[in-house]
FIFI-177960 format. One record per residue: residue number from 1; residue in one letter; x, y, z of N, C-alpha, C in turn. Coordinates in nm, 3 decimals, decimal comma. Layout:
<recs>
REC     i   aa      n.xx      n.yy      n.zz     ca.xx     ca.yy     ca.zz      c.xx      c.yy      c.zz
REC   NUM    A         X         Y         Z         X         Y         Z         X         Y         Z
...
</recs>
This chain:
<recs>
REC     i   aa      n.xx      n.yy      n.zz     ca.xx     ca.yy     ca.zz      c.xx      c.yy      c.zz
REC     1    X     0,074    -0,142     0,010     0,017     0,037     0,020     0,116     0,108    -0,025
REC     2    X     0,010     0,235    -0,037     0,111     0,324    -0,016     0,107     0,461     0,077
REC     3    X     0,217     0,483     0,144     0,174     0,568     0,242     0,171     0,709     0,221
REC     4    X     0,126     0,832     0,197     0,164     0,970     0,155     0,177     1,038     0,273
REC     5    X     0,367     1,121     0,292     0,357     1,184     0,392     0,334     1,296     0,375
REC     6    X     0,317     1,434     0,409     0,351     1,583     0,407     0,391     1,654     0,494
REC     7    X     0,441     1,636     0,549     0,530     1,675     0,623     0,708     1,654     0,676
REC     8    X     0,703     1,671     0,816     0,859     1,566     0,769     0,864     1,496     0,727
REC     9    X     0,774     1,416     0,734     0,757     1,238     0,673     0,821     1,301     0,518
REC    10    X     0,842     1,416     0,465     0,904     1,380     0,317     1,011     1,327     0,288
REC    11    X     1,135     1,396     0,405     1,250     1,370     0,461     1,240     1,159     0,487
REC    12    X     1,345     1,121     0,379     1,334     0,974     0,371     1,406     0,930     0,551
REC    13    X     1,527     1,002     0,570     1,638     0,964     0,670     1,478     0,969     0,803
REC    14    X     1,387     1,096     0,739     1,323     1,140     0,933     1,190     0,993     0,900
REC    15    X     1,110     1,042     0,772     1,064     0,833     0,788     1,094     0,723     0,838
REC    16    X     1,246     0,700     0,795     1,300     0,581     0,796     1,314     0,543     0,986
REC    17    X     1,231     0,668     1,051     1,320     0,632     1,233     1,150     0,543     1,249
REC    18    X     1,036     0,629     1,208     0,935     0,504     1,205     0,894     0,392     1,167
REC    19    X     1,042     0,380     1,059     1,000     0,245     1,015     1,093     0,125     1,102
REC    20    X     1,209     0,232     1,131     1,369     0,121     1,212     1,332     0,167     1,324
REC    21    X     1,225     0,207     1,420     1,312     0,311     1,576     1,427     0,341     1,550
REC    22    X     1,479     0,423     1,612     1,565     0,495     1,697     1,612     0,561     1,693
REC    23    X     1,617     0,677     1,771     1,654     0,844     1,745     1,691     0,924     1,668
REC    24    X     1,568     1,037     1,609     1,575     1,128     1,582     1,614     1,216     1,584
REC    25    X     1,762     1,228     1,458     1,849     1,327     1,500     1,777     1,444     1,481
REC    26    X     1,698     1,498     1,429     1,599     1,637     1,433     1,541     1,709     1,521
REC    27    X     1,482     1,598     1,617     1,385     1,589     1,721     1,433     1,552     1,847
REC    28    X     1,535     1,464     1,813     1,543     1,370     1,951     1,474     1,312     2,040
REC    29    X     1,400     1,218     1,945     1,306     1,158     2,023     1,323     1,015     1,953
REC    30    X     1,299     0,946     2,083     1,273     0,847     2,020     1,239     0,747     1,953
REC    31    X     1,195     0,647     1,809     1,096     0,543     1,803     1,085     0,424     1,764
REC    32    X     0,993     0,328     1,842     0,999     0,225     1,836     1,047     0,173     1,705
REC    33    X     0,951     0,216     1,583     1,001     0,142     1,517     0,888    -0,036     1,454
REC    34    X     0,907    -0,066     1,306     0,807    -0,122     1,300     0,831    -0,282     1,263
REC    35    X     0,757    -0,350     1,343     0,815    -0,505     1,342     0,891    -0,573     1,169
REC    36    X     0,843    -0,493     1,104     0,945    -0,506     0,966     0,965    -0,416     0,936
REC    37    X     1,120    -0,366     0,968     1,191    -0,251     0,959     1,217    -0,264     0,803
REC    38    X     1,175    -0,399     0,718     1,213    -0,306     0,528     1,176    -0,202     0,529
REC    39    X     1,269    -0,126     0,405     1,258    -0,039     0,404     1,129    -0,030     0,224
REC    40    X     1,077     0,119     0,246     1,012     0,095     0,164     1,068     0,023    -0,073
REC    41    X     0,915     0,005    -0,069     1,017    -0,087    -0,184     1,016     0,043    -0,327
REC    42    X     0,923     0,120    -0,270     0,932     0,297    -0,338     0,920     0,417    -0,292
REC    43    X     0,941     0,509    -0,327     0,918     0,612    -0,303     0,891     0,717    -0,401
REC    44    X     0,837     0,843    -0,421     0,774     0,867    -0,531     0,713     1,009    -0,518
REC    45    X     0,676     1,142    -0,582     0,605     1,269    -0,602     0,417     1,263    -0,563
REC    46    X     0,366     1,326    -0,509     0,260     1,299    -0,508     0,226     1,411    -0,457
REC    47    X     0,068     1,465    -0,520    -0,008     1,506    -0,472    -0,090     1,539    -0,391
REC    48    X    -0,107     1,616    -0,286    -0,243     1,539    -0,216    -0,341     1,723    -0,225
REC    49    X    -0,429     1,659    -0,264    -0,543     1,804    -0,289    -0,583     1,858    -0,176
REC    50    X    -0,545     1,893    -0,072    -0,614     1,945     0,054    -0,494     2,054     0,043
REC    51    X    -0,468     2,142     0,135    -0,365     2,216     0,231    -0,331     2,225     0,304
REC    52    X    -0,190     2,245     0,340    -0,152     2,194     0,416    -0,146     2,304     0,526
REC    53    X    -0,092     2,321     0,641    -0,107     2,390     0,774    -0,054     2,376     0,864
REC    54    X     0,000     2,429     0,947     0,090     2,434     1,087    -0,011     2,437     1,211
REC    55    X    -0,021     2,342     1,251    -0,101     2,359     1,392    -0,117     2,289     1,478
REC    56    X    -0,110     2,251     1,585    -0,075     2,209     1,751     0,020     2,289     1,821
REC    57    X     0,062     2,184     1,957     0,197     2,210     2,003     0,248     2,123     1,977
REC    58    X     0,342     2,091     1,927     0,374     1,918     1,909     0,534     1,943     2,044
REC    59    X     0,503     1,842     2,135     0,655     1,872     2,222     0,769     1,841     2,178
REC    60    X     0,777     1,703     2,045     0,857     1,654     1,980     0,887     1,754     1,904
REC    61    X     0,840     1,906     1,864     0,848     1,951     1,788     0,862     2,077     1,875
REC    62    X     1,001     2,125     1,979     1,020     2,273     2,084     0,799     2,320     2,115
REC    63    X     0,753     2,234     2,135     0,538     2,269     2,098     0,533     2,375     2,046
REC    64    X     0,537     2,327     1,983     0,565     2,430     1,828     0,445     2,368     1,735
REC    65    X     0,414     2,431     1,564     0,309     2,347     1,520     0,340     2,229     1,414
REC    66    X     0,284     2,157     1,365     0,385     2,032     1,296     0,238     2,024     1,212
REC    67    X     0,267     1,984     1,072     0,181     1,976     0,949     0,050     1,889     0,931
REC    68    X    -0,067     1,996     0,930    -0,231     1,926     0,898    -0,222     1,879     0,755
REC    69    X    -0,380     1,827     0,708    -0,408     1,910     0,623    -0,563     1,948     0,669
REC    70    X    -0,572     2,043     0,592    -0,673     2,092     0,616    -0,818     2,040     0,517
REC    71    X    -0,948     1,969     0,532    -0,994     1,888     0,458    -1,133     1,993     0,424
REC    72    X    -1,110     2,085     0,422    -1,221     2,156     0,413    -1,209     2,284     0,253
REC    73    X    -1,031     2,283     0,294    -0,953     2,395     0,145    -0,865     2,252     0,035
REC    74    X    -0,914     2,307    -0,093    -0,881     2,225    -0,169    -0,747     2,315    -0,245
REC    75    X    -0,692     2,284    -0,222    -0,541     2,300    -0,341    -0,469     2,188    -0,324
REC    76    X    -0,266     2,192    -0,381    -0,231     2,132    -0,393    -0,121     2,108    -0,299
REC    77    X    -0,103     2,032    -0,210    -0,015     2,031    -0,147     0,113     1,908    -0,181
REC    78    X     0,185     1,967    -0,111     0,309     1,852    -0,180     0,397     1,757    -0,110
REC    79    X     0,369     1,625    -0,145     0,444     1,535    -0,009     0,505     1,397    -0,127
REC    80    X     0,413     1,294    -0,031     0,631     1,141    -0,104     0,558     1,040    -0,097
REC    81    X     0,448     0,987    -0,168     0,445     0,832    -0,169     0,485     0,703    -0,086
REC    82    X     0,548     0,630    -0,064     0,593     0,551     0,004     0,531     0,451     0,011
REC    83    X     0,625     0,296    -0,071     0,543     0,191    -0,083     0,554     0,137     0,074
REC    84    X     0,479     0,064     0,137     0,494     0,021     0,230     0,381    -0,116     0,284
REC    85    X     0,404    -0,241     0,370     0,327    -0,276     0,380     0,231    -0,247     0,484
REC    86    X     0,135    -0,307     0,448    -0,040    -0,253     0,503    -0,043    -0,231     0,682
REC    87    X     0,137    -0,338     0,794     0,121    -0,307     0,901     0,191    -0,246     0,963
REC    88    X     0,309    -0,210     0,834     0,387    -0,092     0,870     0,272     0,010     0,858
REC    89    X     0,195     0,037     0,793     0,142     0,164     0,789     0,078     0,147     0,945
REC    90    X     0,020     0,098     0,945    -0,065     0,059     1,149     0,067     0,093     1,240
REC    91    X     0,174     0,102     1,223     0,242     0,072     1,305     0,260     0,221     1,289
REC    92    X     0,295     0,305     1,195     0,313     0,432     1,168     0,269     0,514     1,222
REC    93    X     0,106     0,546     1,210    -0,009     0,592     1,235     0,005     0,613     1,376
REC    94    X     0,032     0,393     1,471     0,070     0,468     1,572     0,120     0,523     1,656
REC    95    X     0,234     0,507     1,553     0,369     0,614     1,609     0,352     0,781     1,663
REC    96    X     0,265     0,782     1,502     0,267     0,901     1,469     0,171     0,993     1,595
REC    97    X     0,071     0,926     1,628     0,002     0,955     1,751    -0,173     0,963     1,710
REC    98    X    -0,264     0,846     1,713    -0,425     0,874     1,664    -0,474     0,896     1,783
REC    99    X    -0,430     1,030     1,864    -0,526     1,041     1,931    -0,638     1,182     1,908
REC   100    X    -0,775     1,229     1,986    -0,820     1,308     1,936    -0,738     1,425     1,865
REC   101    X    -0,616     1,447     1,904    -0,570     1,594     1,882    -0,455     1,592     1,763
REC   102    X    -0,476     1,486     1,722    -0,338     1,472     1,634    -0,385     1,347     1,506
REC   103    X    -0,336     1,273     1,486    -0,399     1,243     1,327    -0,425     1,111     1,358
REC   104    X    -0,578     1,088     1,361    -0,638     1,057     1,429    -0,773     1,005     1,287
REC   105    X    -0,734     0,999     1,136    -0,832     1,069     1,052    -0,705     0,943     0,929
REC   106    X    -0,772     0,884     0,837    -0,697     0,852     0,734    -0,821     0,864     0,660
REC   107    X    -0,680     0,905     0,537    -0,777     0,958     0,394    -0,715     0,832     0,300
REC   108    X    -0,835     0,816     0,189    -0,760     0,735     0,067    -0,745     0,884    -0,052
REC   109    X    -0,637     0,863    -0,062    -0,622     0,962    -0,236    -0,636     0,936    -0,339
REC   110    X    -0,611     0,808    -0,337    -0,654     0,725    -0,466    -0,544     0,609    -0,449
REC   111    X    -0,508     0,579    -0,635    -0,394     0,451    -0,646    -0,317     0,512    -0,720
REC   112    X    -0,207     0,422    -0,781    -0,078     0,375    -0,791    -0,074     0,283    -0,858
REC   113    X    -0,062     0,275    -0,978    -0,060     0,128    -1,044    -0,125     0,012    -0,968
REC   114    X    -0,237     0,081    -0,957    -0,332    -0,007    -0,862    -0,348     0,008    -0,753
REC   115    X    -0,204     0,050    -0,650    -0,209     0,052    -0,532    -0,263     0,106    -0,483
REC   116    X    -0,355     0,102    -0,366    -0,426     0,227    -0,309    -0,339     0,314    -0,165
REC   117    X    -0,370     0,483    -0,203    -0,232     0,561    -0,174    -0,369     0,617    -0,048
REC   118    X    -0,261     0,623     0,083    -0,330     0,673     0,219    -0,270     0,719     0,283
REC   119    X    -0,291     0,850     0,331    -0,260     1,012     0,423    -0,308     0,991     0,551
REC   120    X    -0,273     1,076     0,666    -0,404     1,074     0,814    -0,308     1,224     0,810
REC   121    X    -0,398     1,272     0,865    -0,423     1,389     0,919    -0,570     1,382     1,010
REC   122    X    -0,581     1,526     1,067    -0,704     1,538     1,178    -0,856     1,520     1,121
REC   123    X    -0,911     1,489     1,149    -1,096     1,492     1,139    -1,151     1,662     1,150
REC   124    X    -1,080     1,744     1,251    -1,079     1,868     1,294    -0,947     1,919     1,190
REC   125    X    -1,015     2,071     1,202    -0,894     2,152     1,204    -0,814     2,242     1,334
REC   126    X    -0,732     2,164     1,302    -0,667     2,192     1,506    -0,612     2,372     1,455
REC   127    X    -0,580     2,391     1,592    -0,533     2,516     1,648    -0,401     2,550     1,523
REC   128    X    -0,370     2,628     1,508    -0,267     2,721     1,424    -0,195     2,746     1,509
REC   129    X    -0,074     2,707     1,506     0,117     2,792     1,513     0,210     2,741     1,452
REC   130    X     0,261     2,818     1,460     0,421     2,840     1,398     0,500     2,705     1,411
REC   131    X     0,532     2,645     1,315     0,652     2,566     1,359     0,804     2,617     1,378
REC   132    X     0,893     2,521     1,473     0,969     2,637     1,526     1,144     2,541     1,426
REC   133    X     1,221     2,628     1,392     1,306     2,653     1,256     1,362     2,478     1,198
REC   134    X     1,365     2,405     1,301     1,486     2,272     1,264     1,332     2,205     1,215
REC   135    X     1,198     2,182     1,294     1,102     2,165     1,193     1,103     2,217     1,006
REC   136    X     1,129     2,310     0,980     1,073     2,390     0,862     1,227     2,321     0,840
REC   137    X     1,325     2,331     0,865     1,474     2,262     0,823     1,455     2,112     0,791
REC   138    X     1,313     2,055     0,802     1,297     1,946     0,820     1,219     1,895     0,640
REC   139    X     1,174     2,032     0,691     1,056     2,028     0,527     1,153     2,043     0,402
REC   140    X     1,224     2,123     0,409     1,325     2,176     0,305     1,349     2,064     0,318
REC   141    X     1,399     2,019     0,332     1,464     1,932     0,318     1,436     1,807     0,218
REC   142    X     1,325     1,792     0,287     1,223     1,694     0,242     1,173     1,708     0,065
REC   143    X     1,154     1,868     0,097     1,067     1,918    -0,023     1,218     1,906    -0,142
REC   144    X     1,341     1,913    -0,120     1,407     1,882    -0,233     1,491     1,817    -0,231
REC   145    X     1,510     1,659    -0,161     1,500     1,564    -0,188     1,400     1,512    -0,258
REC   146    X     1,295     1,545    -0,165     1,169     1,474    -0,276     1,116     1,549    -0,438
REC   147    X     1,173     1,694    -0,450     1,105     1,741    -0,543     1,297     1,794    -0,569
REC   148    X     1,380     1,794    -0,631     1,512     1,784    -0,703     1,559     1,929    -0,759
REC   149    X     1,420     1,972    -0,835     1,427     2,101    -0,928     1,350     2,224    -0,859
REC   150    X     1,307     2,189    -0,791     1,234     2,303    -0,674     1,369     2,356    -0,622
REC   151    X     1,312     2,523    -0,619     1,472     2,564    -0,660     1,449     2,656    -0,415
REC   152    X     1,559     2,711    -0,438     1,524     2,734    -0,265     1,430     2,848    -0,201
REC   153    X     1,446     2,946    -0,341     1,339     3,038    -0,308     1,179     3,029    -0,353
REC   154    X     1,188     2,890    -0,422     1,048     2,786    -0,436     1,007     2,705    -0,292
REC   155    X     1,062     2,651    -0,305     1,060     2,621    -0,122     0,976     2,675     0,002
REC   156    X     1,061     2,752    -0,010     1,035     2,895     0,087     0,952     2,967     0,029
REC   157    X     0,851     2,939    -0,083     0,731     3,000    -0,103     0,593     2,924    -0,065
REC   158    X     0,617     2,813    -0,099     0,550     2,690    -0,090     0,508     2,679     0,036
REC   159    X     0,600     2,720     0,154     0,579     2,683     0,305     0,534     2,775     0,346
REC   160    X     0,551     2,915     0,306     0,528     3,085     0,350     0,346     2,989     0,303
REC   161    X     0,252     2,983     0,178     0,201     2,987     0,161     0,124     2,857     0,252
REC   162    X     0,176     2,801     0,301     0,082     2,678     0,420     0,052     2,790     0,504
REC   163    X     0,139     2,872     0,563     0,128     2,966     0,681     0,107     2,873     0,795
REC   164    X     0,007     2,895     0,869    -0,077     2,868     1,013    -0,205     2,882     0,994
REC   165    X    -0,249     2,926     0,887    -0,423     2,904     0,878    -0,488     2,855     0,805
</recs>
């Protein structure tokens, strides 16, 4: 199945902390990883038809905002689809936090070569909060890695457009 990441999971190294476990060098948080630690069979850019915004206050990221999707606003969010197993998807969701205030809603985005693509966000719009610089740095690296033709200026313009509302 396909999992579409759109925030810090755009960066392969960051996403792999959910798969392999260990402490992320970006937020210094330990992750348990998945029972099956095999890397994704494929990853590729994907466009998500909802607006990304920064919300909640994440203790993992300096009590600042992290990425969510606004399901009421159709636009283009840049994402990255990872081809992983259903069990890995379930374990990634659990590590992301399936609580009422976090990533409690699975959305089907379509298919790629007959494979269902899912992502997660909150069912409701979360309170808006700006992200910390190191979170934005991870997003910038992930965007550059996933979309290598994007200039630094276009990456900044994209992130500014995401804003906090």
